[in-house]
C-alpha positions as CSV (number, residue, x, y, z in Angstrom):
1,M,40.3,16.9,21.9
2,A,43.2,18.3,19.9
3,D,46.8,16.9,19.5
4,R,45.6,13.6,18.2
5,K,47.8,11.8,15.6
6,N,44.8,11.6,13.2
7,G,41.8,13.9,13.4
8,K,38.3,13.0,12.5
9,L,35.8,14.3,9.9
10,L,32.2,14.2,11.0
11,V,30.1,14.9,7.9
12,I,26.7,15.7,9.3
13,G,23.2,15.9,7.7
14,F,21.0,17.7,10.3
15,G,17.7,17.3,8.5
16,P,15.2,19.9,7.6
17,G,16.4,22.3,10.3
18,H,14.3,21.8,13.4
19,F,15.9,20.2,16.4
20,D,13.1,17.7,16.7
21,H,14.0,16.2,13.3
22,M,17.8,16.0,14.0
23,S,19.1,12.6,15.0
24,Q,20.7,12.2,18.4
25,R,24.0,11.2,16.8
26,A,24.0,14.4,14.7
27,K,23.5,16.5,17.9
28,K,26.2,14.6,19.8
29,A,28.6,14.9,16.8
30,I,28.2,18.6,16.7
31,Q,28.9,19.0,20.4
32,E,31.9,16.7,20.4
33,S,33.6,18.6,17.5
34,D,36.5,21.1,17.8
35,V,35.6,22.9,14.6
36,I,32.3,23.6,12.7
37,V,32.6,24.1,9.0
38,G,29.4,25.2,7.1
39,Y,27.4,27.5,4.9
40,N,26.4,30.7,6.8
41,T,22.7,29.8,7.0
42,Y,23.4,26.3,8.2
43,V,25.7,27.6,11.0
44,D,22.9,29.9,12.2
45,I,20.4,27.0,12.3
46,I,22.5,24.9,14.6
47,R,23.8,27.7,16.8
48,G,21.8,26.5,19.7
49,L,23.9,23.4,19.9
50,L,27.3,25.1,19.8
51,I,29.5,25.4,22.9
52,D,32.9,27.0,22.2
53,Q,33.8,25.4,18.8
54,E,35.8,27.3,16.2
55,I,33.4,28.3,13.4
56,V,34.4,28.4,9.7
57,R,31.7,30.0,7.7
58,T,31.5,30.5,3.9
59,G,29.1,31.6,1.3
60,M,26.7,29.5,-0.9
61,T,29.1,28.6,-3.8
62,E,32.2,27.9,-1.7
63,E,31.6,24.2,-1.1
64,V,35.0,23.1,-2.4
65,S,36.9,25.5,-0.2
66,R,34.8,24.4,2.8
67,A,35.8,20.8,2.1
68,Q,39.5,21.6,1.7
69,E,39.5,23.6,5.0
70,A,37.8,20.8,6.8
71,V,40.3,18.2,5.6
72,R,43.2,20.5,6.5
73,Q,42.1,21.0,10.1
74,A,41.3,17.3,10.5
75,E,44.8,16.5,9.4
76,E,46.0,18.7,12.3
77,G,44.3,16.2,14.6
78,K,41.0,18.1,15.2
79,A,37.5,16.7,15.2
80,V,35.8,18.7,12.4
81,A,32.1,18.8,11.8
82,V,31.1,19.5,8.2
83,I,27.4,20.4,8.3
84,S,24.7,20.1,5.6
85,S,21.0,20.5,5.7
86,G,18.9,17.4,4.8
87,D,21.2,14.5,4.2
88,A,24.9,15.1,3.7
89,G,25.0,12.5,1.0
90,V,22.2,14.1,-1.1
91,Y,23.5,17.2,-2.8
92,G,25.5,17.7,0.5
93,M,29.1,17.8,1.5
94,A,29.9,14.1,1.9
95,G,31.0,13.6,-1.7
96,L,33.2,16.6,-1.9
97,V,34.9,15.7,1.4
98,Y,35.8,12.3,0.0
99,E,37.0,13.8,-3.3
100,V,39.3,16.2,-1.5
101,L,40.7,13.3,0.7
102,I,41.2,11.0,-2.3
103,Q,43.0,13.7,-4.2
104,K,45.4,13.9,-1.3
105,G,46.1,10.2,-1.3
106,W,43.8,9.3,1.7
107,K,43.3,5.7,2.7
108,P,40.7,4.7,5.3
109,E,43.0,2.4,7.3
110,D,45.7,5.0,8.1
111,G,44.3,8.4,7.2
112,V,41.8,10.8,8.8
113,E,38.8,9.0,10.2
114,V,35.5,9.8,8.4
115,E,32.0,9.4,9.7
116,V,29.0,10.3,7.6
117,I,25.9,10.9,9.8
118,P,22.6,10.6,7.8
119,G,19.8,13.1,8.0
120,I,16.3,13.5,6.6
121,S,16.6,14.7,3.0
122,A,14.2,17.3,1.6
123,I,12.3,14.8,-0.6
124,N,11.3,13.0,2.7
125,S,10.6,16.0,4.9
126,C,8.7,17.9,2.2
127,A,6.7,14.7,1.3
128,S,5.6,14.4,4.9
129,L,4.1,17.9,4.8
130,L,2.3,17.2,1.5
131,G,0.7,13.9,2.4
132,S,2.2,10.8,0.8
133,P,3.4,11.7,-2.7
134,V,6.5,9.5,-2.8
135,M,4.9,6.1,-2.3
136,H,6.2,4.8,-5.6
137,D,9.4,5.0,-7.6
138,A,10.9,8.5,-7.3
139,C,14.0,10.4,-8.2
140,T,15.7,13.7,-7.2
141,I,17.0,16.2,-9.7
142,S,18.9,19.4,-8.9
143,L,18.2,22.2,-11.3
144,S,21.4,24.0,-10.4
145,D,23.8,24.1,-13.4
146,H,26.6,25.6,-11.3
147,L,28.4,22.2,-11.3
148,T,26.4,20.2,-13.9
149,P,25.8,21.3,-17.5
150,W,22.2,22.2,-18.3
151,E,22.2,19.8,-21.3
152,L,22.8,16.9,-19.0
153,I,20.1,18.1,-16.5
154,S,17.5,18.4,-19.2
155,R,18.2,14.9,-20.4
156,R,17.6,13.6,-16.9
157,I,14.4,15.5,-16.6
158,E,13.3,14.0,-20.0
159,A,14.1,10.5,-18.9
160,A,12.4,10.8,-15.5
161,A,9.3,12.3,-17.1
162,G,9.1,9.6,-19.7
163,A,9.6,6.9,-17.1
164,D,6.7,8.3,-15.0
165,F,8.8,8.9,-11.9
166,V,7.6,11.0,-9.0
167,I,10.2,13.8,-9.3
168,A,11.7,16.0,-6.5
169,L,13.4,19.1,-7.8
170,Y,16.1,20.6,-5.6
171,N,17.6,24.1,-6.1
172,P,14.8,24.9,-8.6
173,R,15.4,28.7,-9.0
174,S,17.6,31.4,-7.7
175,G,17.9,35.2,-8.3
176,R,20.0,34.6,-11.4
177,R,18.7,31.2,-12.4
178,T,15.2,31.7,-13.6
179,R,15.0,29.9,-16.9
180,Q,15.7,26.3,-15.6
181,I,12.4,25.8,-13.8
182,V,10.5,27.2,-16.8
183,E,12.2,24.8,-19.2
184,T,11.7,21.9,-16.7
185,R,8.0,22.5,-16.7
186,R,7.9,22.6,-20.5
187,I,9.6,19.2,-20.7
188,L,7.3,17.7,-18.1
189,L,4.2,18.9,-20.0
190,E,5.3,16.9,-23.0
191,H,4.8,13.7,-20.9
192,R,2.3,14.5,-18.2
193,S,-1.2,16.0,-17.9
194,P,-1.4,19.7,-17.0
195,D,-3.5,18.6,-14.0
196,T,-0.7,16.5,-12.5
197,P,-0.4,17.4,-8.8
198,V,2.6,19.5,-7.7
199,G,3.7,20.3,-4.2
200,L,5.8,23.3,-3.4
201,V,7.4,23.3,0.1
202,K,9.6,26.2,1.3
203,S,11.7,25.9,4.5
204,A,10.2,22.7,5.6
205,Y,10.0,22.5,9.5
206,R,11.6,25.9,9.9
207,E,10.0,29.2,11.1
208,R,9.1,30.4,7.6
209,E,7.6,27.1,6.4
210,H,5.2,27.5,3.5
211,T,3.4,24.8,1.6
212,V,1.4,25.1,-1.7
213,L,-0.5,22.4,-3.5
214,T,-1.0,23.2,-7.2
215,T,-0.7,21.6,-10.6
216,L,1.9,21.3,-13.3
217,D,0.0,23.8,-15.4
218,K,-0.1,26.5,-12.7
219,M,3.1,25.8,-10.7
220,L,4.9,28.9,-12.0
221,E,2.2,31.2,-10.7
222,H,3.6,30.6,-7.2
223,D,6.8,31.7,-5.6
224,I,9.7,29.2,-6.1
225,G,13.2,29.9,-4.8
226,M,16.3,28.2,-3.6
227,L,14.7,27.2,-0.3
228,T,11.8,25.5,-2.2
229,T,11.6,21.8,-3.0
230,V,9.2,21.0,-5.8
231,I,7.6,17.5,-5.8
232,I,5.8,16.5,-9.1
233,G,3.5,13.6,-9.0
234,N,3.3,10.7,-11.5
235,S,0.4,9.6,-13.6
236,T,-1.4,8.0,-10.7
237,T,-0.9,10.8,-8.1
238,F,-4.1,12.4,-6.9
239,V,-5.3,15.0,-4.4
240,H,-7.7,14.4,-1.5
241,H,-8.8,17.1,0.8
242,G,-5.5,19.0,0.4
243,L,-3.3,15.9,0.6
244,M,-1.1,14.8,-2.3
245,I,-1.1,11.0,-2.5
246,T,0.6,8.5,-4.9
247,P,-0.7,4.9,-4.8
248,R,1.8,2.2,-4.0
249,G,1.4,0.4,-7.4
250,Y,0.3,0.7,-11.0
251,Q,-0.8,-2.9,-11.5
252,R,-3.9,-3.1,-9.3
253,K,-5.7,-6.4,-8.5
254,Y,-9.3,-6.6,-7.9
255,T,-11.7,-9.5,-7.3
256,L,-15.4,-10.1,-7.1
257,D,-15.7,-8.7,-3.6
258,K,-13.3,-5.8,-4.1
259,T,-13.7,-2.4,-5.8
260,V,-12.7,-2.3,-9.4
261,Q,-9.4,-0.4,-9.3
262,E,-10.2,2.2,-11.9
263,L,-11.5,4.0,-8.9
264,K,-9.0,6.1,-7.0
265,P,-8.2,4.7,-3.5
266,H,-10.1,7.4,-1.7
267,Q,-13.2,6.7,-3.9
268,R,-13.1,2.9,-3.6
269,L,-13.6,2.9,0.2
270,K,-17.2,3.7,0.0
271,P,-19.8,0.9,-0.3
272,E,-21.8,2.8,-2.9
273,A,-18.7,2.7,-5.1
274,E,-18.7,-1.1,-5.1
275,P,-21.8,-2.2,-7.1
276,W,-19.9,-4.9,-8.9
277,S,-18.9,-6.8,-5.7
278,L,-20.9,-9.6,-4.2
279,T,-21.1,-7.7,-0.9
280,G,-21.4,-4.2,-2.4
281,G,-24.4,-5.2,-4.5
282,E,-26.2,-6.6,-1.5
283,Q,-25.4,-3.5,0.6
284,Y,-26.6,-1.3,-2.1
285,K,-29.9,-3.2,-2.5
286,A,-30.5,-3.2,1.2
287,G,-29.8,0.5,1.5
288,R,-32.2,1.3,-1.4
289,Q,-35.2,-0.6,-0.2
290,G,-38.3,1.5,-0.1
291,E,-36.6,4.3,-2.1
292,K,-37.2,5.2,-5.7
293,E,-34.5,3.8,-8.0
294,E,-32.6,6.5,-9.7
295,T,-29.8,6.7,-12.3
296,V,-26.4,8.0,-11.4
297,T,-26.4,11.7,-11.1
298,A,-23.6,13.9,-12.3
299,A,-20.5,14.0,-10.1
300,S,-19.4,17.1,-8.3
301,D,-16.8,19.2,-10.1
302,N,-14.5,18.6,-7.1
303,T,-13.5,15.0,-7.8
304,T,-10.9,15.1,-5.0
305,S,-13.5,15.2,-2.3
306,G,-14.0,11.5,-2.3
307,E,-17.7,11.6,-3.0
308,V,-18.9,9.0,-5.5
309,P,-22.5,9.0,-6.8
310,P,-24.6,5.9,-6.0
311,A,-24.9,3.1,-8.6
312,P,-28.1,2.4,-10.5
313,G,-30.3,-0.2,-8.9
314,H,-29.9,-3.3,-11.1
315,S,-30.0,-6.7,-9.4
316,S,-27.1,-8.3,-11.3
317,P,-23.6,-7.4,-9.9
318,S,-22.1,-7.8,-13.4
319,V,-24.6,-5.5,-14.9
320,L,-24.0,-3.0,-12.1
321,A,-20.3,-3.2,-12.8
322,S,-20.6,-2.4,-16.4
323,E,-23.1,0.4,-16.2
324,A,-21.7,2.1,-13.1
325,L,-18.2,2.1,-14.4
326,R,-19.2,3.3,-17.8
327,I,-21.2,6.2,-16.3
328,L,-18.5,7.1,-13.8
329,Q,-16.0,7.3,-16.6
330,A,-18.3,9.4,-18.8
331,K,-18.8,11.8,-15.9
332,G,-15.1,12.1,-15.4
333,V,-15.2,10.7,-11.9
334,V,-13.1,7.7,-12.9
335,E,-10.3,7.7,-15.4
336,T,-10.2,4.9,-18.0
337,S,-7.3,2.6,-17.9
338,V,-6.6,3.1,-21.6
339,V,-3.9,5.6,-22.2
340,S,-2.7,6.7,-25.7
341,E,1.0,5.8,-26.4
342,T,1.4,9.4,-27.6
343,E,0.7,10.7,-24.1
344,G,3.9,9.2,-22.9
345,T,2.6,8.0,-19.5
346,A,2.3,4.5,-18.4
347,P,-1.3,3.0,-18.3
348,V,-2.8,1.9,-15.1
349,L,-3.3,-1.9,-15.4
350,S,-6.2,-3.5,-13.7
351,I,-5.8,-7.2,-12.9
352,F,-9.1,-9.1,-12.4
353,E,-8.5,-12.1,-10.1
354,V,-11.1,-14.8,-9.3
355,A,-11.2,-18.3,-8.1
356,V,-12.8,-20.9,-10.4
357,S,-14.0,-24.4,-9.6
358,T,-16.4,-27.0,-10.9
359,G,-18.5,-26.7,-7.7
360,V,-18.4,-27.2,-3.9
361,A,-18.4,-31.0,-4.3
362,E,-17.7,-31.7,-7.9
363,K,-14.0,-32.0,-8.7
364,K,-14.0,-33.1,-12.3
365,W,-13.2,-30.8,-15.2
366,T,-14.2,-31.1,-18.8
367,S,-11.9,-30.3,-21.7
368,A,-14.2,-27.5,-22.7
369,Q,-13.9,-25.9,-19.3
370,M,-10.1,-26.2,-19.3
371,S,-9.9,-24.7,-22.9
372,L,-12.0,-21.8,-21.8
373,L,-9.7,-21.0,-18.9
374,A,-6.7,-21.0,-21.3
375,E,-8.5,-18.8,-23.8
376,I,-9.5,-16.3,-21.2
377,A,-6.0,-16.1,-19.7
378,G,-4.4,-15.7,-23.1
379,E,-0.7,-14.7,-23.2
380,K,-0.9,-12.0,-20.5
381,G,-3.0,-13.8,-17.9
382,E,-2.1,-16.3,-15.2
383,I,-3.5,-19.6,-14.1
384,E,-2.7,-21.0,-10.7
385,Y,-3.9,-24.3,-9.2
386,T,-4.5,-24.3,-5.4
387,P,-4.5,-27.3,-3.1
388,H,-8.3,-26.8,-2.5
389,H,-9.6,-27.9,-5.9
390,R,-9.8,-24.3,-7.2
391,I,-8.0,-22.5,-10.0
392,L,-7.0,-18.8,-9.6
393,I,-7.1,-16.9,-12.8
394,R,-5.7,-13.4,-13.2
395,V,-6.4,-11.4,-16.3
396,P,-5.7,-7.8,-17.2
397,T,-9.1,-6.4,-18.3
398,D,-11.5,-3.6,-17.9
399,Q,-14.5,-5.9,-18.6
400,P,-14.7,-8.3,-15.7
401,E,-18.4,-9.0,-16.1
402,G,-17.8,-10.5,-19.5
403,I,-15.3,-13.0,-18.1
404,V,-17.6,-14.0,-15.2
405,D,-20.5,-14.6,-17.6
406,R,-18.3,-16.8,-19.9
407,L,-17.1,-18.9,-17.0
408,K,-20.5,-19.4,-15.6
409,S,-21.9,-20.3,-19.0
410,E,-19.6,-23.4,-18.9
411,G,-21.1,-24.4,-15.5
412,L,-18.1,-23.1,-13.5
413,Q,-18.4,-21.7,-10.0
414,V,-16.7,-18.3,-9.7
415,D,-15.8,-16.9,-6.3
416,P,-13.8,-13.9,-4.9
417,V,-10.3,-14.4,-3.5
418,G,-8.5,-12.8,-0.6
419,D,-10.0,-12.3,2.8
420,T,-13.2,-14.1,2.2
421,V,-15.0,-17.3,3.3
422,Q,-14.3,-20.4,1.2
423,V,-16.3,-23.6,1.7
424,K,-13.9,-26.4,0.8
425,A,-15.5,-29.9,0.7
426,C,-14.2,-33.4,0.2
427,D,-14.9,-35.2,-3.1
428,F,-17.5,-37.4,-1.3
429,C,-15.9,-40.6,-2.7
430,H,-17.0,-39.4,-6.2
431,G,-20.5,-38.8,-4.9
432,D,-21.2,-42.3,-3.5
433,K,-21.7,-40.8,-0.1
434,G,-23.3,-37.6,-1.3
435,E,-26.2,-37.3,1.1
436,S,-24.8,-34.1,2.6
437,I,-23.8,-32.4,-0.7
438,P,-26.9,-30.2,-0.7
439,Y,-26.0,-28.8,2.7
440,A,-22.5,-28.0,1.7
441,E,-23.8,-26.2,-1.4
442,E,-26.4,-24.3,0.8
443,L,-23.6,-23.2,3.2
444,H,-21.6,-21.9,0.2
445,R,-24.7,-20.1,-1.1
446,R,-25.2,-18.3,2.2
447,I,-21.7,-17.3,3.2
448,G,-19.3,-18.3,0.4
449,G,-17.3,-15.3,-0.6
450,L,-18.3,-13.2,2.4
451,S,-15.7,-10.6,3.4
452,V,-14.0,-11.4,6.7
453,P,-11.0,-10.0,8.6
454,K,-8.8,-12.8,7.4
455,E,-9.2,-15.6,4.8
456,L,-11.4,-18.3,6.3
457,K,-11.7,-21.9,5.0
458,I,-14.6,-24.0,6.2
459,G,-13.8,-27.7,5.8
460,F,-16.8,-29.9,5.0
461,N,-16.5,-33.7,5.3
462,G,-19.3,-36.0,3.9
463,C,-18.8,-38.9,6.3
464,A,-17.4,-39.8,9.6
465,M,-14.0,-40.8,8.1
466,A,-13.2,-37.1,7.8
467,C,-10.5,-38.0,5.3
468,Y,-10.5,-34.4,3.9
469,G,-9.2,-33.0,7.1
470,A,-12.1,-30.8,8.1
471,V,-11.3,-31.2,11.8
472,T,-8.0,-29.4,11.3
473,E,-9.6,-26.3,9.7
474,E,-10.6,-23.2,11.6
475,I,-14.2,-24.2,11.1
476,G,-14.9,-27.9,10.4
477,V,-18.1,-29.8,9.6
478,V,-18.4,-33.6,9.7
479,F,-21.5,-35.4,8.5
480,R,-22.4,-38.5,10.6
481,R,-25.5,-40.6,10.2
482,G,-27.8,-37.8,9.1
483,T,-26.5,-35.3,11.6
484,F,-23.4,-33.0,11.8
485,D,-20.6,-32.4,14.2
486,L,-19.2,-28.9,14.4
487,F,-15.5,-28.1,15.1
488,L,-14.1,-24.6,15.8
489,G,-10.6,-23.1,16.1
490,G,-8.3,-25.5,14.3
491,K,-4.9,-24.6,12.8
492,N,-3.5,-26.8,10.1
493,I,-0.1,-25.2,9.4
494,G,2.8,-24.0,11.5
495,R,4.8,-25.6,14.4
496,N,1.8,-25.1,16.7
497,A,-0.7,-26.7,14.4
498,H,-3.6,-28.3,16.2
499,P,-7.1,-29.8,15.5
500,A,-10.2,-27.8,16.1
501,E,-12.4,-28.3,19.2
502,R,-15.6,-30.2,18.8
503,V,-18.2,-27.7,20.1
504,A,-21.4,-29.5,19.0
505,E,-22.4,-32.9,17.8
506,G,-25.6,-34.4,16.4
507,L,-26.8,-31.1,14.8
508,A,-29.7,-31.4,12.4
509,P,-28.9,-30.1,8.9
510,E,-30.9,-26.9,9.4
511,E,-29.3,-26.3,12.8
512,L,-25.8,-26.8,11.3
513,I,-26.3,-24.3,8.5
514,D,-27.7,-21.6,10.8
515,A,-25.0,-22.3,13.4
516,V,-22.1,-21.9,11.0
517,E,-23.6,-18.8,9.4
518,K,-24.0,-17.2,12.9
519,V,-20.4,-18.1,13.9
520,V,-19.0,-16.6,10.7
521,R,-21.0,-13.4,10.8
522,E,-20.2,-12.8,14.4
523,Y,-16.5,-13.3,13.5
524,A,-16.8,-10.9,10.6
525,E,-18.4,-8.2,12.7
526,K,-16.3,-8.4,15.9
527,A,-12.8,-9.7,15.1
528,Q,-9.9,-7.3,14.8
529,P,-8.4,-6.5,11.4
530,N,-6.3,-9.4,10.1
531,E,-7.2,-11.6,13.0
532,R,-7.6,-15.2,12.0
533,F,-10.6,-17.1,13.2
534,N,-8.6,-19.5,15.4
535,K,-7.0,-16.6,17.2
536,Y,-10.3,-14.8,17.6
537,F,-11.9,-17.9,19.1
538,K,-9.0,-18.4,21.4
539,R,-9.2,-14.7,22.5
540,V,-12.9,-14.3,23.1
541,K,-13.4,-17.9,24.3
542,E,-17.0,-18.0,23.0
543,V,-18.6,-17.3,19.7
544,A,-22.3,-17.6,18.7
545,G,-22.9,-19.5,22.0
546,Y,-20.2,-22.1,21.4
547,R,-17.6,-22.1,24.2
548,S,-14.0,-23.0,24.0
549,S,-12.7,-25.6,26.3
550,E,-10.0,-23.1,27.3
551,A,-12.6,-20.8,28.7
552,P,-12.5,-20.5,32.5
553,K,-15.1,-22.8,34.1
554,P,-17.4,-21.3,36.7
555,K,-16.1,-21.8,40.3
556,I,-18.6,-23.4,42.6
557,P,-17.9,-22.7,46.3
558,E,-17.7,-25.7,48.6
559,L,-20.7,-26.2,50.9
560,A,-20.3,-26.2,54.6
561,C,-21.3,-29.9,54.8
562,G,-18.5,-30.8,52.4
563,E,-20.8,-32.4,49.8
């Protein structure tokens, strides 16, 4: 491979150090090289991939000389591999190689060819061992002041801490550099709680791998060296069964059938932690039948275990929400969303989102109702009109029950949003053909807002004209001369939009209500996650006894006589 007019520089990041985490391109580039240039430890790590290449080894602080030697040999026509652990472009050799080349007047079109081969950086490899601490905005800061003045490094730490970044510290401490990590912790404690989760990972995916989960307050009690990467959580990071996890977002939406997001993600997955939801309240009441009602007991000291005490047994979801949340906050199980400005951390905003309408069949709004919506939304809320005669309102608040009570006091219907059942009815020619209105309202009472695998709209038409398009919905109901026709499996959007199949006609009102409820509950129980009803019906061919026309018909063997 020698004697080329122009050589090649292969700047390789080989990842954390184990062959399993090295890219195929990195392995191939090492093997196709004439010369390997690298720090002593790095050369030893990749020795298993070497054939007969020339080795240029240097010490820890000789990065510039390594880059210069690599460029010199490449200019002689050789293929030179410059190796770095992690990613060569993150505190690696890529930048130095380019600097040396540029100083020599290098141009890409006629100079030495350069290929930078990416690798897994320490922030990613270490995060994978800790759990999922880098799910939100994060930054990397090297504490080595060998090439960067400490005054600049400290300003970066201050800025990252104040901005509530998840922070990965590289090169945190060496035999001679011991003050930097101590000073870093002092700066961070000015902005973050002493209980902020901290992960210490040494030699990730190497023989001497060692992982410690601790806190900002106690991190210096553990061994931290040059082979350690320190990952410091932000204000929302939590620990669950030895895993360090950062939620994906600060601004958390919740609705009537969802858990109020003051609960941590691992806490909100339990039904007993959802007393303020329409479904959670019913589940709780059903589970408590025959038992003596008790108040919420004190939570375990280990709040990371995911155990949340049961809510008190009140019948009103709004009362449950207020009392349960207040008690959980008082016991320290749930953090309040109010954060003092002096603490320096960003507050966790909770956005309450609900759908508001004037009823299943009523489509007229009063000025008082519209004024109330504007007042509740205020300057920070949002109001969005949907094509289905509903208004979505989103409000930052920690008192959702008060908002619901105010909306209902003006005669408004309040429903959850998201993956729930929505009964959407026509306007019944302003009520002139309103014989079926009570049945639409009963259907909403039974299953409106029910959680399902994917948002489900039930179209309800008050006469055989079906001008509201119920027959194109996934579930459609058409009232005709005192009875109902039932349609299943429609799709009203997309290039493959199609009407629903009529699976029953002439159903009595009581039969219709029971039939739709049975269909929906079977779908809620048996469908796959995120599977729309029309796809579910097409897949299973039969739901609640109603068979799709696409279902295979039974084969009847021919008789011998031919009849």
